[in-house]
MIDOSE-1310 file (N, C-alpha, C; in nm, 2 decimals, decimal comma, always signed):
residues 154
mgpv	+23,85/+13,58/-7,31/+23,78/+13,61/-7,19/+23,67/+13,73/-7,24; +23,55/+13,71/-7,18/+23,45/+13,80/-7,22/+23,47/+13,94/-7,14; +23,37/+14,03/-7,17/+23,39/+14,15/-7,12/+23,39/+14,16/-6,95; +23,46/+14,25/-6,90/+23,46/+14,25/-6,75/+23,37/+14,37/-6,72
arer	+23,28/+14,35/-6,63/+23,19/+14,46/-6,59/+23,24/+14,50/-6,45; +23,21/+14,61/-6,41/+23,24/+14,66/-6,27/+23,11/+14,67/-6,19; +23,14/+14,60/-6,06/+23,02/+14,59/-5,97/+22,97/+14,72/-5,94; +23,07/+14,82/-5,91/+23,03/+14,96/-5,87/+23,15/+15,03/-5,93
sgpg	+23,14/+15,17/-5,93/+23,24/+15,26/-5,99/+23,31/+15,32/-5,88; +23,43/+15,36/-5,91/+23,51/+15,44/-5,80/+23,62/+15,36/-5,75; +23,69/+15,41/-5,65/+23,80/+15,34/-5,59/+23,75/+15,21/-5,52; +23,82/+15,10/-5,54/+23,78/+14,98/-5,47/+23,68/+14,89/-5,54
arav	+23,65/+14,94/-5,67/+23,56/+14,87/-5,74/+23,60/+14,73/-5,78; +23,52/+14,63/-5,77/+23,56/+14,50/-5,80/+23,51/+14,45/-5,95; +23,60/+14,40/-6,02/+23,56/+14,34/-6,15/+23,47/+14,22/-6,14; +23,37/+14,21/-6,22/+23,28/+14,09/-6,21/+23,30/+14,03/-6,35
tpla	+23,35/+13,91/-6,35/+23,37/+13,84/-6,48/+23,24/+13,76/-6,50; +23,22/+13,72/-6,63/+23,10/+13,64/-6,66/+23,10/+13,50/-6,58; +23,21/+13,46/-6,54/+23,21/+13,34/-6,46/+23,17/+13,36/-6,32; +23,21/+13,47/-6,26/+23,15/+13,51/-6,13/+23,00/+13,54/-6,14
gtma	+22,96/+13,59/-6,25/+22,81/+13,60/-6,26/+22,74/+13,46/-6,25; +22,81/+13,38/-6,34/+22,74/+13,24/-6,35/+22,74/+13,18/-6,22; +22,86/+13,19/-6,14/+22,87/+13,13/-6,01/+22,76/+13,18/-5,93; +22,74/+13,31/-5,93/+22,65/+13,38/-5,83/+22,50/+13,32/-5,87
atlt	+22,47/+13,31/-6,00/+22,33/+13,26/-6,04/+22,33/+13,11/-6,00; +22,45/+13,03/-6,00/+22,42/+12,91/-5,96/+22,41/+12,89/-5,81; +22,48/+12,98/-5,75/+22,46/+12,97/-5,58/+22,31/+13,01/-5,56; +22,26/+13,11/-5,62/+22,13/+13,16/-5,59/+22,02/+13,06/-5,63
gtlt	+22,04/+12,98/-5,74/+21,96/+12,88/-5,78/+21,97/+12,76/-5,68; +22,08/+12,73/-5,64/+22,11/+12,62/-5,54/+22,03/+12,65/-5,42; +22,05/+12,77/-5,36/+21,99/+12,81/-5,24/+21,84/+12,80/-5,25; +21,78/+12,84/-5,37/+21,64/+12,85/-5,39/+21,59/+12,70/-5,37
vtla	+21,66/+12,61/-5,44/+21,63/+12,47/-5,46/+21,63/+12,42/-5,31; +21,75/+12,45/-5,23/+21,77/+12,40/-5,10/+21,65/+12,44/-5,02; +21,61/+12,57/-5,02/+21,50/+12,61/-4,94/+21,37/+12,55/-4,98; +21,36/+12,53/-5,10/+21,22/+12,46/-5,16/+21,22/+12,31/-5,11
vala	+21,34/+12,24/-5,10/+21,35/+12,11/-5,06/+21,31/+12,11/-4,90; +21,36/+12,20/-4,83/+21,33/+12,21/-4,69/+21,17/+12,23/-4,66; +21,13/+12,31/-4,74/+20,98/+12,34/-4,73/+20,89/+12,23/-4,77; +20,93/+12,17/-4,87/+20,87/+12,04/-4,91/+20,88/+11,93/-4,82
gglg	+20,99/+11,91/-4,75/+21,02/+11,82/-4,65/+20,93/+11,84/-4,52; +20,91/+11,96/-4,50/+20,81/+12,00/-4,39/+20,68/+11,97/-4,43; +20,64/+12,00/-4,54/+20,50/+11,96/-4,60/+20,48/+11,82/-4,59; +20,59/+11,75/-4,65/+20,57/+11,60/-4,63/+20,56/+11,54/-4,49
avar	+20,63/+11,59/-4,41/+20,61/+11,55/-4,27/+20,49/+11,58/-4,21; +20,42/+11,69/-4,24/+20,29/+11,73/-4,20/+20,19/+11,63/-4,26; +20,21/+11,61/-4,39/+20,12/+11,49/-4,45/+20,12/+11,38/-4,40; +20,25/+11,33/-4,36/+20,26/+11,20/-4,29/+20,17/+11,20/-4,15
fvvd	+20,19/+11,31/-4,09/+20,12/+11,32/-3,95/+19,98/+11,31/-3,97; +19,92/+11,38/-4,07/+19,78/+11,39/-4,09/+19,73/+11,24/-4,14; +19,80/+11,19/-4,24/+19,77/+11,05/-4,29/+19,76/+10,95/-4,16; +19,87/+10,96/-4,08/+19,89/+10,86/-3,97/+19,76/+10,88/-3,87
gvvp	+19,72/+11,00/-3,86/+19,60/+11,03/-3,77/+19,47/+10,98/-3,83; +19,46/+10,97/-3,96/+19,34/+10,94/-4,03/+19,32/+10,79/-4,06; +19,43/+10,72/-4,08/+19,42/+10,57/-4,12/+19,40/+10,52/-3,98; +19,29/+10,42/-3,98/+19,25/+10,35/-3,86/+19,37/+10,26/-3,81
rhph	+19,37/+10,22/-3,68/+19,46/+10,14/-3,62/+19,38/+10,01/-3,58; +19,46/+9,91/-3,58/+19,40/+9,78/-3,54/+19,33/+9,79/-3,39; +19,21/+9,73/-3,36/+19,15/+9,76/-3,25/+19,23/+9,72/-3,12; +19,32/+9,62/-3,12/+19,39/+9,58/-3,03/+19,53/+9,65/-3,00
gtql	+19,55/+9,74/-3,07/+19,68/+9,83/-3,07/+19,78/+9,78/-3,15; +19,78/+9,66/-3,21/+19,87/+9,61/-3,30/+19,85/+9,69/-3,42; +19,95/+9,74/-3,47/+19,95/+9,82/-3,59/+20,00/+9,76/-3,71; +19,91/+9,66/-3,76/+19,95/+9,57/-3,87/+19,93/+9,65/-4,00
ltgt	+19,82/+9,73/-4,00/+19,79/+9,82/-4,12/+19,79/+9,96/-4,07; +19,88/+10,03/-4,09/+19,90/+10,16/-4,03/+19,92/+10,28/-4,14; +19,92/+10,40/-4,08/+19,96/+10,51/-4,16/+20,09/+10,49/-4,22; +20,18/+10,42/-4,15/+20,32/+10,41/-4,20/+20,32/+10,33/-4,32
lvvn	+20,25/+10,23/-4,33/+20,24/+10,14/-4,44/+20,17/+10,24/-4,55; +20,09/+10,31/-4,54/+20,01/+10,40/-4,64/+20,11/+10,50/-4,69; +20,18/+10,57/-4,60/+20,27/+10,66/-4,64/+20,39/+10,61/-4,72; +20,44/+10,50/-4,67/+20,57/+10,45/-4,74/+20,53/+10,40/-4,89
tags	+20,40/+10,33/-4,89/+20,37/+10,29/-5,03/+20,34/+10,41/-5,12; +20,26/+10,50/-5,07/+20,23/+10,62/-5,15/+20,34/+10,71/-5,19; +20,43/+10,71/-5,08/+20,57/+10,79/-5,12/+20,65/+10,72/-5,22; +20,66/+10,59/-5,21/+20,74/+10,52/-5,30/+20,67/+10,53/-5,45
fllg	+20,54/+10,53/-5,46/+20,48/+10,55/-5,60/+20,52/+10,69/-5,65; +20,50/+10,78/-5,56/+20,53/+10,93/-5,61/+20,68/+10,94/-5,64; +20,76/+10,88/-5,56/+20,91/+10,89/-5,59/+20,94/+10,82/-5,73; +20,88/+10,69/-5,76/+20,89/+10,64/-5,88/+20,84/+10,71/-6,00
ltta	+20,73/+10,78/-5,98/+20,68/+10,85/-6,08/+20,76/+10,97/-6,10; +20,80/+11,04/-6,02/+20,89/+11,15/-6,02/+21,02/+11,14/-6,09; +21,09/+11,02/-6,05/+21,21/+10,99/-6,10/+21,19/+10,96/-6,24; +21,10/+10,89/-6,30/+21,08/+10,84/-6,43/+21,05/+10,97/-6,52
laar	+20,97/+11,06/-6,46/+20,93/+11,18/-6,54/+21,06/+11,27/-6,55; +21,15/+11,28/-6,45/+21,26/+11,36/-6,46/+21,36/+11,28/-6,57; +21,37/+11,16/-6,57/+21,45/+11,09/-6,66/+21,41/+11,11/-6,80; +21,27/+11,12/-6,81/+21,23/+11,15/-6,96/+21,22/+11,30/-6,98
haid	+21,27/+11,38/-6,90/+21,29/+11,53/-6,91/+21,14/+11,58/-6,93; +21,03/+11,52/-6,86/+20,90/+11,56/-6,87/+20,88/+11,67/-6,75; +20,97/+11,66/-6,64/+20,97/+11,76/-6,54/+21,11/+11,82/-6,51; +21,11/+11,93/-6,45/+21,24/+12,00/-6,43/+21,32/+11,91/-6,32
pdla	+21,44/+11,90/-6,35/+21,52/+11,81/-6,24/+21,52/+11,88/-6,11; +21,52/+12,03/-6,10/+21,51/+12,08/-5,97/+21,37/+12,03/-5,90; +21,25/+12,04/-5,97/+21,12/+11,99/-5,92/+21,13/+11,85/-5,88; +21,20/+11,76/-5,96/+21,21/+11,62/-5,92/+21,29/+11,62/-5,78
rivg	+21,40/+11,69/-5,76/+21,47/+11,71/-5,63/+21,38/+11,76/-5,51; +21,30/+11,84/-5,54/+21,21/+11,91/-5,44/+21,11/+11,80/-5,40; +21,05/+11,73/-5,49/+20,94/+11,64/-5,46/+21,01/+11,51/-5,41; +21,12/+11,47/-5,47/+21,18/+11,33/-5,41/+21,25/+11,35/-5,30
vgfc	+21,35/+11,45/-5,29/+21,42/+11,46/-5,16/+21,34/+11,52/-5,06; +21,27/+11,63/-5,10/+21,20/+11,71/-5,00/+21,07/+11,63/-4,95; +20,98/+11,64/-5,03/+20,83/+11,60/-4,99/+20,84/+11,44/-4,96; +20,88/+11,36/-5,05/+20,89/+11,22/-5,03/+20,97/+11,19/-4,92
ggft	+21,10/+11,27/-4,89/+21,19/+11,24/-4,78/+21,12/+11,26/-4,65; +21,03/+11,37/-4,64/+20,96/+11,41/-4,53/+20,84/+11,32/-4,50; +20,78/+11,27/-4,62/+20,66/+11,19/-4,61/+20,68/+11,05/-4,56; +20,78/+10,99/-4,61/+20,80/+10,85/-4,59/+20,89/+10,84/-4,47
tfst	+20,88/+10,70/-4,41/+20,96/+10,68/-4,29/+21,01/+10,54/-4,27; +21,13/+10,51/-4,28/+21,19/+10,39/-4,27/+21,20/+10,37/-4,12; +21,25/+10,47/-4,04/+21,26/+10,45/-3,91/+21,13/+10,41/-3,81; +21,04/+10,48/-3,85/+20,90/+10,42/-3,80/+20,86/+10,30/-3,83
asle	+20,87/+10,26/-3,95/+20,83/+10,13/-4,00/+20,93/+10,02/-3,94; +21,05/+10,05/-3,90/+21,13/+9,95/-3,84/+21,08/+9,95/-3,69; +21,06/+10,05/-3,62/+21,00/+10,06/-3,49/+20,87/+9,98/-3,47; +20,79/+10,01/-3,56/+20,65/+9,93/-3,58/+20,68/+9,78/-3,59
avkv	+20,77/+9,73/-3,67/+20,79/+9,59/-3,69/+20,84/+9,54/-3,57; +20,92/+9,61/-3,50/+21,00/+9,55/-3,36/+20,88/+9,54/-3,26; +20,78/+9,65/-3,25/+20,68/+9,65/-3,16/+20,57/+9,53/-3,19; +20,55/+9,51/-3,33/+20,46/+9,40/-3,35/+20,53/+9,26/-3,32
wfed	+20,65/+9,25/-3,32/+20,73/+9,13/-3,30/+20,72/+9,11/-3,14; +20,73/+9,21/-3,05/+20,72/+9,20/-2,91/+20,58/+9,17/-2,87; +20,48/+9,23/-2,94/+20,35/+9,21/-2,90/+20,28/+9,09/-2,95; +20,31/+9,04/-3,08/+20,23/+8,95/-3,14/+20,32/+8,82/-3,20
gtgr	+20,46/+8,85/-3,18/+20,54/+8,73/-3,23/+20,60/+8,74/-3,37; +20,68/+8,66/-3,40/+20,77/+8,66/-3,51/+20,68/+8,65/-3,64; +20,58/+8,57/-3,65/+20,49/+8,55/-3,76/+20,42/+8,69/-3,81; +20,37/+8,76/-3,72/+20,30/+8,89/-3,76/+20,40/+8,99/-3,80
atay	+20,51/+9,00/-3,72/+20,62/+9,09/-3,75/+20,68/+9,07/-3,89; +20,70/+8,95/-3,93/+20,75/+8,91/-4,05/+20,66/+8,96/-4,17; +20,52/+8,93/-4,14/+20,42/+8,95/-4,23/+20,41/+9,12/-4,26; +20,43/+9,19/-4,15/+20,43/+9,33/-4,15/+20,54/+9,38/-4,23
tllm	+20,67/+9,33/-4,20/+20,78/+9,38/-4,26/+20,77/+9,34/-4,42; +20,74/+9,22/-4,45/+20,74/+9,17/-4,59/+20,62/+9,27/-4,67; +20,52/+9,30/-4,60/+20,41/+9,37/-4,65/+20,47/+9,52/-4,68; +20,54/+9,57/-4,58/+20,59/+9,70/-4,61/+20,69/+9,71/-4,72
vigs	+20,80/+9,62/-4,70/+20,90/+9,63/-4,81/+20,85/+9,59/-4,95; +20,77/+9,48/-4,97/+20,72/+9,44/-5,09/+20,63/+9,54/-5,15; +20,54/+9,60/-5,06/+20,44/+9,70/-5,10/+20,50/+9,82/-5,16; +20,61/+9,86/-5,08/+20,68/+9,99/-5,13/+20,76/+9,97/-5,26
icaa	+20,83/+9,86/-5,28/+20,90/+9,83/-5,40/+20,79/+9,82/-5,51; +20,68/+9,76/-5,49/+20,58/+9,75/-5,61/+20,53/+9,88/-5,63; +20,51/+9,96/-5,53/+20,45/+10,09/-5,55/+20,55/+10,18/-5,63; +20,68/+10,17/-5,60/+20,78/+10,24/-5,68/+20,78/+10,19/-5,82
glgl	+20,77/+10,06/-5,85/+20,77/+10,01/-5,98/+20,65/+10,06/-6,05; +20,54/+10,07/-5,98/+20,40/+10,12/-6,05/+20,42/+10,26/-6,08; +20,49/+10,34/-6,00/+20,52/+10,48/-6,04/+20,60/+10,50/-6,16; +20,71/+10,41/-6,16/+20,79/+10,41/-6,29/+20,70/+10,38/-6,42
wtae	+20,63/+10,26/-6,39/+20,55/+10,23/-6,50/+20,44/+10,34/-6,55; +20,38/+10,40/-6,45/+20,29/+10,49/-6,48/+20,34/+10,61/-6,57; +20,46/+10,65/-6,52/+20,53/+10,77/-6,59/+20,55/+10,73/-6,74; +20,58/+10,60/-6,77/+20,61/+10,55/-6,91/+20,49/+10,54/-6,99
vl	+20,36/+10,54/-6,93/+20,24/+10,52/-7,01/+20,17/+10,65/-7,02; +20,21/+10,77/-6,95/+20,16/+10,89/-6,95/+20,17/+10,95/-7,08
């Protein structure tokens, strides 16, 4: 066992082992990453709000091409890119978590896409709802694949 340090001297002083120091550093690092993920998630949500306000909507109210489609495909690309870069050790794993879980998690939205698909179904029927859903799912999968591929050619 390594040397034992004292947290403070005098009566009631606690011994601090190297393991305890490592655990404290791990907890501090985990807390820092957790707070960074929370902040990045908030930034992702704000970015989604901005994009949704900027992307034009269909003139009749049908949201066939919306900000939700844009954020989900862009977020899928970024997540694919980040994941591949982390797998290649080109970026720090904590940064990958912050971007992937935090920003992309706050930026992308499955629940809104689902709601919009149902609204399109009610307003315009099965055909348009199916087209919207397929566009969202296939577009997002292709964007994630493009992100993975982009990281490989960088």
